C-alpha positions as CSV (number, residue, x, y, z in Angstrom):
1,M,0.3,-7.3,-9.6
2,S,2.8,-7.0,-7.6
3,V,3.6,-3.9,-5.4
4,A,7.2,-4.3,-5.9
5,G,9.1,-1.5,-8.0
6,T,10.8,1.9,-8.0
7,Y,8.1,4.8,-8.0
8,D,8.8,8.5,-9.0
9,T,6.8,10.2,-6.1
10,V,5.7,13.8,-5.2
11,V,4.5,14.6,-1.6
12,K,3.0,17.6,-1.6
13,S,4.3,19.2,1.8
14,P,3.9,23.0,3.6
15,M,7.6,23.3,2.1
16,G,6.2,22.6,-1.5
17,D,6.4,19.5,-3.7
18,Q,9.0,17.0,-3.0
19,K,9.9,14.6,-5.3
20,G,11.2,11.6,-4.7
21,T,12.1,7.7,-5.9
22,F,10.2,5.4,-3.5
23,T,11.7,1.8,-3.5
24,V,9.4,-1.0,-2.5
25,V,10.7,-4.5,-2.3
26,P,8.6,-7.2,-0.8
27,G,10.1,-9.8,1.6
28,D,9.6,-13.8,1.0
29,D,6.6,-13.9,3.3
30,G,4.5,-11.6,0.9
31,E,3.4,-9.4,3.7
32,T,6.1,-7.4,4.6
33,F,8.4,-5.1,2.6
34,S,11.6,-3.1,2.5
35,G,12.9,0.0,1.1
36,S,13.6,3.8,0.8
37,M,12.2,7.2,-0.3
38,A,15.0,9.2,-1.7
39,G,14.8,12.7,-2.9
40,G,16.1,16.6,-2.4
41,M,16.4,16.3,1.2
42,G,18.5,12.8,1.3
43,S,17.5,9.1,1.6
44,M,14.9,7.7,4.3
45,N,14.8,3.8,4.6
46,T,11.4,2.4,5.2
47,E,10.6,0.7,8.9
48,D,7.6,-1.4,9.5
49,G,6.7,-2.2,6.2
50,K,3.6,-4.2,5.4
51,I,1.8,-5.3,2.4
52,D,-2.3,-6.1,2.6
53,G,-3.4,-6.7,-0.9
54,N,-2.2,-4.0,-2.9
55,T,-2.2,-1.3,0.4
56,L,1.4,-0.5,2.0
57,T,1.8,0.7,5.2
58,W,5.2,1.9,6.3
59,K,7.3,4.8,8.8
60,M,10.1,6.8,7.9
61,N,12.2,8.6,10.4
62,M,13.2,11.9,9.0
63,T,16.2,13.8,10.4
64,V,15.8,17.0,7.7
65,P,15.0,19.5,8.3
66,M,13.9,18.4,11.8
67,P,13.7,14.9,13.4
68,M,10.2,12.9,12.9
69,T,8.4,10.1,12.1
70,L,6.9,9.9,9.4
71,N,3.6,7.4,9.3
72,C,2.7,6.5,5.6
73,T,-0.1,4.6,3.6
74,A,-0.3,4.2,0.0
75,T,-2.6,1.9,-2.5
76,V,-0.9,0.6,-5.8
77,D,-3.3,0.6,-8.9
78,G,-1.4,-0.6,-11.9
79,D,1.4,1.3,-12.3
80,Q,-0.1,4.5,-10.0
81,L,0.9,4.9,-6.3
82,T,-1.8,7.2,-4.0
83,G,-1.6,7.8,-0.5
84,T,-0.8,10.1,2.6
85,V,2.3,11.1,4.5
86,N,1.2,11.6,8.2
87,A,4.1,14.1,9.7
88,G,2.5,14.3,12.7
89,A,1.7,18.0,14.1
90,F,1.7,18.7,10.5
91,G,-1.2,16.5,9.2
92,D,-1.7,14.3,6.3
93,M,0.4,15.1,3.0
94,P,-0.9,13.8,-0.4
95,L,2.0,11.4,-1.9
96,T,1.3,10.5,-5.9
97,G,3.8,8.0,-7.5
98,Q,4.0,6.3,-11.0
99,R,6.0,3.0,-11.1
100,Q,9.5,3.8,-13.3
101,G,9.6,1.5,-16.2
């Protein structure tokens, strides 16, 4: 099953649950992807998106509430997405998602 799609996500952060919409658009090579994460604190584009089987890795540059690079990993199992968002000194925050549609 493809990892492509739009996921309703929740990141368990120190500031409470951050709900968002994560979009995955695989590249023609099947090994990279582009997309974005949009939520209550704005939208961030994915950078360095890589696909390894059903595992995704990517980075996002957060600006609000403070500038920080987030390193993310997630595994897609059917329509479920689970993983972590690493926020530097704040450590790993659990990420869960459900594919829309």
